[in-house]
N, C-alpha and C positions, 0 to 999 in steps of 0.2 A: 679445814683450811691450813691450820698449823701443821698437821700431819703431812700434807702434801708438800708444804714448804720444807719440812725437815728432810723429806725424800729427795727433793731437788738439791738441797744443800749438800747432802751426803754424796749424791751423784757428782755434782760439780767439784766437790773436794777430791773425790777419787780421780776425776779426769785431770784436774790441775796437778795433783800429786804424781800421776803417771807422766804428765808432760815434763814436770820438773825433774823426775828421775831420768827420763830420756836425755834431757839437755845436760844434766850433771854428768851422765855417763859418756855421752858422745862429744859434748862441747860444741862450739860454734863452727860454721863453715861448710857443712855438708849440704847436699842437695835435699830439697823438700821431700823427695820420694824416700830417702833414707830415714828421715825423721818420722815419716808416716808409717813406714814398715815397723820401725821400733816402737812407736806409740801403740800401734795395733797389737803388737806382741805384749807390751806392758799392760794394756787393757785386758787382754786374755788372762794374763797372770793374776790380775785383780778381779777376775770373774765379772767384768763389765761387758755386756753385749754391745756389739758395734757392727756397722756396715761401712766399708770404705769405698770411695768413688761411687757413691750412690747417685743414680740419675735423678734429677729434679725436673719433673714434667712441668711445662708451662702451657696453660690453656688460656686463650683470649677469645671471649665471646663464642665459645664452642669450637674454636680452631686450635688443634693441638700443634704447638710450635716445636720444631726440632732445633732448639737453640743450643743444645749441648751443655746445659748446666749440670755440674756435678758437685756434690758435697764431698769434701775431703774425707771426713769421718762423721758419721751419725751415731751417737752413743745412746743406747736404750730408747731409741725412737723419740728422744726428747731434746738432746743437746747437739748442735752442729759445731764441729771443730774445724776451723779453716786454718790450715797450717801456712805459716810464712817464714821465710828465712832471710 
């Protein structure tokens, strides 16, 4: 259990560090899409696997809904990053 927690802590520290680096470099006031592109680049530089604009399927009682939900960034199949400006 402790080992899994250490892995999650290391992952979240890497993500937060990447986000801080992007914000320090770009500053405020840009569109969300610019921050997302730069965050994805920073995650790549840090060797953190991610998927951007990942579709999130919704199923209700066997019915597949085409609700159009998307995750901004999914890191290592564990952490969802929702960007806001």
